[in-house]
Every structure is written in C-alpha cells, then in structure tokens.
C-alpha positions in Angstrom: 114.6 108.6 105.3 115.2 106.4 108.3 111.7 105.3 109.4 112.8 104.5 113.0 114.2 108.0 113.3 111.0 109.4 112.0 109.1 107.3 114.6 111.3 108.6 117.4 110.6 112.2 116.4 106.9 111.6 116.4 107.1 109.9 119.7 108.1 113.2 121.3 104.8 114.7 120.4 102.7 111.6 121.2 99.2 112.0 122.6 96.6 109.9 124.3 93.0 109.5 123.1 90.2 108.3 125.3 89.1 104.8 124.4 85.4 104.5 123.8 85.4 100.8 123.0 85.1 99.5 119.5 81.9 97.9 118.0 81.0 97.3 114.4 77.4 98.3 114.0 75.2 95.8 112.0 72.7 97.4 109.6 69.2 96.0 110.0 67.7 97.5 106.8 70.1 98.2 104.0 67.7 100.4 102.0 67.0 102.6 105.0 70.7 103.4 105.1 70.8 104.8 101.6 70.3 108.6 101.7 71.6 110.8 98.8 75.1 110.4 100.4 75.9 107.7 102.9 77.0 109.0 106.3 80.3 107.7 107.4 80.1 106.4 111.0 83.7 106.9 112.2 84.7 104.3 114.8 86.4 105.4 118.1 90.1 105.8 117.5 92.6 103.5 119.2 93.9 105.1 122.4 97.5 103.8 122.3 99.0 104.9 119.0 102.1 107.0 119.9 103.0 108.1 116.4 99.8 109.7 115.1 100.7 110.4 111.5 100.5 113.2 109.0 97.6 113.4 106.6 99.1 116.3 104.7 102.7 116.9 103.9 104.2 120.0 105.6 104.8 122.9 103.2 107.2 122.3 100.3 109.7 120.4 102.5 112.1 118.5 100.3 110.7 120.1 97.1 111.6 123.7 97.6 114.3 123.6 95.0 111.9 122.3 92.4 109.0 124.7 93.0 108.2 124.7 89.3 107.2 121.1 89.7 104.5 121.9 92.3 100.9 122.5 91.5 100.0 126.2 91.1 97.7 126.2 94.1 99.6 126.5 97.3 96.9 125.0 99.4 97.1 121.7 97.6 99.8 119.5 99.1 100.6 115.8 99.1 97.6 114.3 101.0 96.4 110.9 102.2 92.6 110.3 101.8 92.0 109.1 105.3 90.0 110.5 108.2 91.8 112.3 111.1 91.0 112.5 114.8 91.9 115.6 116.8 93.6 118.6 115.4 97.0 120.2 115.0 99.9 118.2 116.6 97.3 115.8 118.1 96.1 114.6 114.7 95.6 110.8 114.4 95.4 109.5 110.8 93.5 106.2 111.0 91.1 104.0 109.1 89.8 100.5 109.0 89.6 97.8 106.3 88.3 94.2 106.1 90.7 93.3 103.3 94.0 91.5 103.5 95.3 93.6 100.5 93.5 97.0 100.7 93.8 100.0 98.4 95.4 103.2 99.7 94.5 106.6 98.3 96.6 109.7 97.9 96.4 113.1 96.3 99.7 114.0 94.5 99.9 117.7 93.4 103.2 117.4 91.5 103.6 117.6 87.7 106.8 115.7 87.8 107.6 112.0 87.4 109.6 112.1 90.6 110.2 108.8 92.3 108.1 107.7 95.3 108.0 104.9 97.7 105.2 103.2 99.7 106.2 101.5 103.0 104.1 99.4 105.4 105.3 98.6 108.9 103.9 96.5 111.7 103.4 97.9 115.2 106.9 96.9 116.2 108.2 99.3 113.5 109.4 96.4 111.2 109.0 96.9 107.5 106.7 94.2 106.1 106.2 95.6 102.6 107.9 98.2 100.5 107.6 99.1 96.9 108.8 101.9 94.6 106.1 104.0 92.9 106.4 105.7 89.5 104.4 108.9 89.4 102.6 109.7 86.1 103.4 113.5 86.2 99.7 114.3 86.2 98.4 116.0 89.4 95.5 114.1 90.9 94.3 111.3 93.1 96.1 108.0 92.9 95.7 104.5 94.3 98.3 102.1 95.6 97.0 98.5 96.1 98.8 95.7 97.8 99.1 92.9 95.2 97.7 89.4 96.0 101.3 88.1 96.1 102.4 90.7 98.6 102.1 90.9 102.4 98.6 90.2 103.8 97.2 92.3 106.6 96.2 90.2 109.6 92.8 90.6 111.3 93.0 92.6 114.5 96.5 94.0 113.7 97.4 97.6 113.0 99.9 98.8 110.4 101.8 102.0 109.9 102.0 103.2 106.3 104.3 105.8 104.7 104.1 107.4 101.3 107.3 109.3 100.4 107.9 111.5 97.3 111.5 112.3 96.4 111.6 115.5 94.4 115.4 115.5 94.5 118.1 113.0 95.5 119.7 115.8 97.5 116.6 116.6 99.5 114.6 114.7 102.1 111.2 113.4 100.8 107.9 114.9 101.2 105.7 112.4 103.0 102.4 111.5 104.6 101.8 108.6 107.0 99.1 107.1 109.0 97.6 103.9 110.3 95.3 101.1 109.1 93.7 98.2 111.0 92.1 95.1 109.5 88.9 94.0 111.2 86.3 91.3 110.6 82.7 92.1 110.1 80.1 90.1 112.0 78.0 87.5 110.3 74.9 89.7 109.9 76.8 92.4 107.9 78.7 89.8 105.9 75.4 88.3 104.8 74.0 91.7 103.9 77.1 92.4 101.8 76.7 89.2 99.8 73.2 90.3 98.7 73.9 94.0 98.3 74.3 96.1 95.2 77.5 98.2 94.9 75.7 101.3 96.3 74.3 99.2 99.2 77.8 97.8 99.9 79.1 101.4 100.1 76.4 102.3 102.5 77.1 99.2 104.7 80.8 100.0 104.8 80.0 103.7 105.7 77.6 102.6 108.5 80.1 100.3 109.9 83.0 102.7 109.8 85.1 100.7 107.3 86.9 103.6 105.6 89.1 102.0 103.1 86.4 99.7 101.7 84.0 102.6 101.7 86.2 104.9 99.7 87.1 102.2 97.1 83.4 101.2 96.6 82.5 104.9 96.2 85.2 105.4 93.6 83.8 102.5 91.6 80.3 104.2 91.8 81.9 107.4 90.6 83.6 105.5 87.7 80.2 104.0 86.6 78.4 107.4 86.9 80.8 110.4 86.7 77.9 112.7 87.4 77.5 111.5 90.9 78.6 114.0 93.5 78.8 111.5 96.4 82.6 111.2 96.0 83.0 115.0 96.5 80.7 115.0 99.5 82.7 112.1 101.1 86.0 113.9 100.9 84.4 117.1 102.1 83.0 115.2 105.1 86.5 114.3 106.3 87.7 117.9 105.7 89.4 117.5 102.3 87.3 120.2 100.5 90.3 121.6 98.6 91.0 118.3 96.7 87.4 116.9 96.6 87.0 117.7 92.9 90.4 116.5 91.8 90.5 113.8 89.1 91.5 110.2 89.8 94.6 109.6 87.6 95.9 106.3 86.2 99.0 105.5 88.2 101.0 103.2 90.2 99.2 99.8 89.9 
C-alpha cells in the first residue's frame, strides 16, 4: 500500500489534542514505586500529530478470502501493544522510548505464514527503515526490533511506524500504525537506572511514562518468572484485556 496515500486518508479525519506540556518525572525513592504492579504514568500526548494511527486492524480487511487462516475468536485482531489517547476516530496511538533501536510489540492472530512488512517513517513521511517480516504461523505476541546496524532514532524526534500483514497478493494488507518518540531521561533517573534491579528499572520506566522500555523490561520479568501476572495487568491497563493472556511467540528477529 502507498503510505503517502494512507497518510492523506488519515489527514481527512485529523484531530487536535490539548497540549499539557511534557515533563519526565524523576523518581525520588525507587523502592516506594514498587507496588504489586507498577502504575504506568502516561505522558501528555503531542498536540500536533495529524495522522493518529490504528492500534487494531479494522475487521478482516484484506484477509476476508482467507478466513480459515484467522484465529477462531472474532474479537482478536492484529493489534499493536501501545497505549491510545482518545477514542473512536480520535484515537492517537503513541508511546515513548529512550532507545535508538527500540523493540516494537504486536499481537498477530493469524495461523498462516503470510508475509508481513514493518515500515518506519520520519515526520516528513519519508521511509527511513523497512524490512520484510516472516510470520511463524503461530498466533501470539511478537516483537520486531531495530538491529544495531539499522536506522537509529534521534532524541526529540517522532517517527510513524506501520506493520502490514499480506494475507493475499490480490488483497490490500491488514495493518496497524502509530507513533514513537525518542526522549532523553534526566541525570537523576539515569543514575537510578544504573543502580536498579530489573524490576526497579521497569518501575522507573513506568513512572516516567517510557512505554516501549517499560513493556520490554516487563516481558523480561515475565520470562524469568512465568507465574508473574504483572504482564497481564499491564496490557489490561491500556485496554488490551482480550489479548493480555496471549503467549509471546518466537518470531521475526
């Protein structure tokens, strides 16, 4: 699909969000920020993004002729594991990272090895990174990481990502898309992170609203202790109850 055309379509339903300013909150006492499940402190959304995104793919668009390859549950669709602001057509898909090569998370419901593609664009709509993705054929949560040799996100810049799944060459892709911004933590938080355990790092990322780092750290905690239910609560907190218990499958990296 032509990404510029897709951007133009979204521009028609653009919306404005009120700017509340943006401040990363330093944590004074790490241990005091460690309840049973860390509370994610969502930062104010940027007010000037005109193509808000789609956290969940619409219906079976593009895959209708291959319905046997869809998961049996109709309420589970291709989904990006990212917070949203607003609702309905005014839904902004947005999260922060401190990393130059972050990890992106998606839920893929398809039991097919259909081809997929991950695309990253700058704010001008220019593609800065693109890679094909081979799906495993196992429904579940997957990760796509930018390799160290790939494009590096710049501090203070926003990027528009797309994840497309092609169920059939004759059909348009099913896709999700959203935004990521790289930020820099202040010296206080950096110092705390250097001394923190993995659980404390997850708490610090949550307190400071750094979604992509928070989710990746939480996934590592889940890997080390599969009995932890923090992961499920995190996804439920951002409204992804229907896929919160889905497995993380080995794919794509």
